[in-house]
Backbone as JSON, one array per atom type, in Angstrom:
{
  "sequence": "MLKLGFNFLVVVLLVLVVVFTWRTKRREKWERAGLCYSCGAVPHTIDKHGRICNDCVLTRKIQRGLAAFMALVAATIAAWMYWPF",
  "N": [[4.12, 31.0, 4.74], [2.82, 29.49, 2.79], [4.95, 28.72, 1.17], [6.35, 27.03, 2.87], [4.54, 24.88, 3.08], [4.55, 23.99, 0.42], [7.22, 23.2, 0.13], [7.28, 21.11, 1.99], [5.51, 19.34, 0.72], [6.99, 18.74, -1.59], [9.21, 17.43, -0.46], [7.94, 15.19, 0.69], [6.97, 13.94, -1.64], [9.4, 13.32, -2.93], [10.5, 11.5, -1.08], [8.59, 9.46, -1.31], [9.03, 8.66, -3.98], [11.64, 7.62, -3.79], [11.2, 5.49, -1.97], [9.32, 3.86, -3.36], [10.83, 3.21, -5.62], [12.9, 1.72, -4.46], [11.39, -0.41, -3.4], [10.42, -1.56, -5.76], [12.77, -2.46, -7.02], [13.61, -4.35, -5.11], [11.46, -6.12, -5.2], [11.66, -7.06, -7.86], [14.08, -8.43, -7.7], [13.41, -10.51, -5.93], [11.43, -11.78, -7.48], [12.94, -12.72, -9.65], [14.43, -14.62, -8.32], [12.5, -16.47, -7.77], [10.92, -16.24, -5.53], [8.38, -15.2, -3.11], [6.79, -12.3, -4.18], [6.02, -10.33, -2.48], [6.96, -10.62, 0.19], [9.31, -12.1, 0.1], [9.54, -14.73, 0.85], [9.5, -18.36, 0.49], [7.2, -19.27, -1.92], [3.85, -20.62, -1.67], [1.57, -20.6, -3.1], [0.3, -19.55, -6.3], [-0.52, -16.59, -7.93], [-2.32, -14.52, -10.33], [-0.49, -12.54, -10.98], [2.03, -13.36, -10.35], [4.27, -15.08, -8.16], [3.15, -15.66, -4.87], [2.95, -15.87, -1.32], [0.91, -17.74, 1.05], [0.5, -16.39, 3.49], [0.86, -13.69, 2.78], [-1.27, -13.32, 1.02], [-3.46, -13.59, 2.76], [-2.9, -11.47, 4.52], [-3.17, -9.28, 2.8], [-5.91, -9.43, 2.2], [-7.0, -8.88, 4.72], [-5.98, -6.28, 5.16], [-7.2, -4.84, 3.06], [-9.88, -5.14, 3.74], [-9.94, -3.77, 6.22], [-9.22, -1.22, 5.32], [-11.44, -0.59, 3.71], [-13.43, -0.56, 5.67], [-12.52, 1.58, 7.3], [-12.71, 3.67, 5.46], [-15.48, 3.73, 5.1], [-16.3, 4.46, 7.69], [-15.06, 6.99, 7.89], [-16.4, 8.34, 5.82], [-19.0, 8.28, 6.82], [-18.72, 9.81, 9.18], [-17.93, 12.26, 8.04], [-20.21, 12.86, 6.52], [-22.09, 13.11, 8.57], [-21.05, 15.31, 9.98], [-21.0, 17.39, 8.08], [-23.45, 17.46, 6.8], [-26.22, 19.32, 5.85], [-28.59, 20.42, 8.15]],
  "CA": [[3.47, 29.76, 5.12], [2.55, 28.73, 1.58], [6.19, 28.13, 0.69], [6.65, 25.92, 3.76], [3.68, 23.77, 2.68], [5.03, 23.5, -0.87], [8.48, 22.48, 0.38], [6.91, 19.85, 2.64], [4.94, 18.48, -0.31], [8.08, 18.29, -2.45], [9.99, 16.45, 0.29], [7.14, 13.97, 0.78], [6.97, 13.3, -2.96], [10.73, 12.74, -3.16], [10.61, 10.31, -0.24], [7.76, 8.41, -1.91], [9.72, 8.16, -5.18], [12.75, 6.77, -3.34], [10.67, 4.26, -1.37], [8.73, 3.0, -4.39], [11.92, 2.7, -6.45], [13.56, 0.67, -3.68], [10.49, -1.57, -3.33], [10.37, -2.19, -7.09], [14.02, -3.21, -7.22], [13.58, -5.5, -4.21], [10.46, -7.06, -5.73], [12.21, -7.68, -9.06], [15.1, -9.38, -7.27], [12.72, -11.67, -5.39], [10.76, -12.49, -8.57], [13.96, -13.45, -10.41], [14.85, -15.77, -7.51], [11.37, -17.38, -7.63], [10.35, -16.1, -4.2], [7.17, -14.38, -3.01], [7.14, -10.93, -4.56], [5.6, -9.4, -1.45], [7.77, -10.7, 1.4], [10.59, -12.76, -0.15], [9.53, -16.11, 1.36], [9.22, -19.38, -0.51], [5.75, -19.22, -2.12], [3.07, -21.85, -1.66], [0.5, -20.43, -4.09], [0.64, -18.68, -7.43], [-1.66, -15.8, -8.37], [-2.23, -14.11, -11.73], [0.6, -11.6, -11.19], [3.31, -13.99, -10.05], [4.27, -15.95, -6.99], [2.83, -15.0, -3.6], [2.73, -16.88, -0.28], [-0.42, -17.72, 1.67], [0.43, -15.35, 4.51], [0.7, -12.39, 2.13], [-2.63, -13.27, 0.5], [-4.34, -13.34, 3.9], [-2.61, -10.12, 5.0], [-3.78, -8.32, 1.86], [-7.37, -9.45, 2.38], [-7.29, -8.18, 5.96], [-5.69, -4.86, 4.96], [-8.23, -4.25, 2.2], [-11.11, -5.07, 4.54], [-9.79, -2.68, 7.18], [-9.25, 0.05, 4.58], [-12.82, -0.34, 3.32], [-14.16, -0.2, 6.89], [-12.11, 2.93, 7.71], [-13.29, 4.61, 4.49], [-16.89, 3.83, 5.42], [-16.42, 5.25, 8.92], [-14.71, 8.38, 7.56], [-17.49, 8.91, 5.02], [-20.13, 8.47, 7.73], [-18.42, 10.96, 10.04], [-17.96, 13.46, 7.2], [-21.6, 13.14, 6.18], [-22.74, 13.54, 9.79], [-20.56, 16.64, 10.35], [-21.23, 18.41, 7.06], [-24.8, 17.39, 6.2], [-27.02, 20.47, 6.33], [-29.84, 20.06, 8.85]],
  "C": [[3.2, 28.89, 3.91], [3.8, 28.03, 1.07], [6.59, 26.94, 1.56], [5.81, 24.69, 3.4], [4.12, 23.16, 1.36], [6.31, 22.7, -0.69], [8.21, 21.14, 1.05], [6.36, 18.86, 1.62], [6.03, 17.92, -1.22], [8.91, 17.22, -1.74], [9.23, 15.13, 0.41], [7.12, 13.23, -0.55], [8.31, 12.66, -3.27], [10.94, 11.47, -2.33], [9.79, 9.16, -0.83], [8.41, 7.82, -3.16], [10.85, 7.23, -4.79], [12.24, 5.45, -2.79], [10.1, 3.33, -2.43], [9.79, 2.44, -5.34], [12.64, 1.55, -5.74], [12.7, -0.58, -3.63], [10.42, -2.3, -4.67], [11.61, -3.0, -7.35], [14.06, -4.46, -6.35], [12.62, -6.56, -4.74], [11.0, -7.77, -6.96], [13.26, -8.72, -8.71], [14.45, -10.65, -6.74], [12.02, -12.46, -6.49], [11.76, -13.29, -9.4], [14.42, -14.7, -9.66], [13.72, -16.78, -7.31], [10.72, -17.33, -6.26], [9.07, -15.29, -4.25], [7.53, -12.94, -3.3], [6.76, -9.92, -3.5], [6.52, -9.42, -0.23], [9.11, -11.4, 1.21], [10.66, -14.19, 0.36], [9.31, -17.08, 0.21], [7.71, -19.46, -0.7], [5.1, -20.59, -2.11], [1.91, -21.79, -2.65], [0.99, -19.51, -5.19], [-0.62, -17.93, -7.82], [-1.41, -15.33, -9.81], [-1.07, -13.17, -12.02], [1.97, -12.22, -10.96], [3.19, -14.87, -8.83], [4.01, -15.13, -5.73], [2.52, -16.08, -2.56], [1.36, -16.7, 0.37], [-0.56, -16.62, 2.71], [0.22, -13.97, 3.89], [-0.71, -12.23, 1.54], [-3.61, -12.93, 1.63], [-4.15, -11.92, 4.43], [-3.25, -9.08, 4.1], [-5.29, -8.28, 2.0], [-7.76, -8.68, 3.63], [-7.08, -6.67, 5.79], [-6.76, -4.19, 4.11], [-9.56, -4.15, 2.93], [-11.07, -3.94, 5.55], [-9.84, -1.32, 6.48], [-10.67, 0.4, 4.15], [-13.65, 0.09, 4.53], [-13.81, 1.22, 7.33], [-12.67, 3.98, 6.75], [-14.78, 4.81, 4.76], [-17.12, 4.67, 6.68], [-16.12, 6.71, 8.65], [-15.81, 9.06, 6.76], [-18.72, 9.17, 5.89], [-19.92, 9.67, 8.63], [-18.48, 12.26, 9.24], [-19.39, 13.84, 6.85], [-22.37, 13.68, 7.41], [-22.34, 14.98, 10.17], [-20.99, 17.72, 9.36], [-22.6, 18.38, 6.41], [-25.63, 18.54, 6.74], [-28.34, 19.98, 6.94], [-30.81, 21.2, 8.81]]
}
């Protein structure tokens, strides 16, 4: 069983390396073309890291807010379940 878990971890890590390498190459191509580095559209705003469109800025704000909310809920549930009474 331990070997199966290790093999699964190795496969997941390899998939992540391939995906992040592909995303980096795609992002570099879009940056060279002067497009939004997140989605490839024509950018309307410029941030400190490069060009990014308004839709991607809004999407990132929403995603970060949702991630913070989910982390808060998970921490609350974990504290409720494991807090010694």
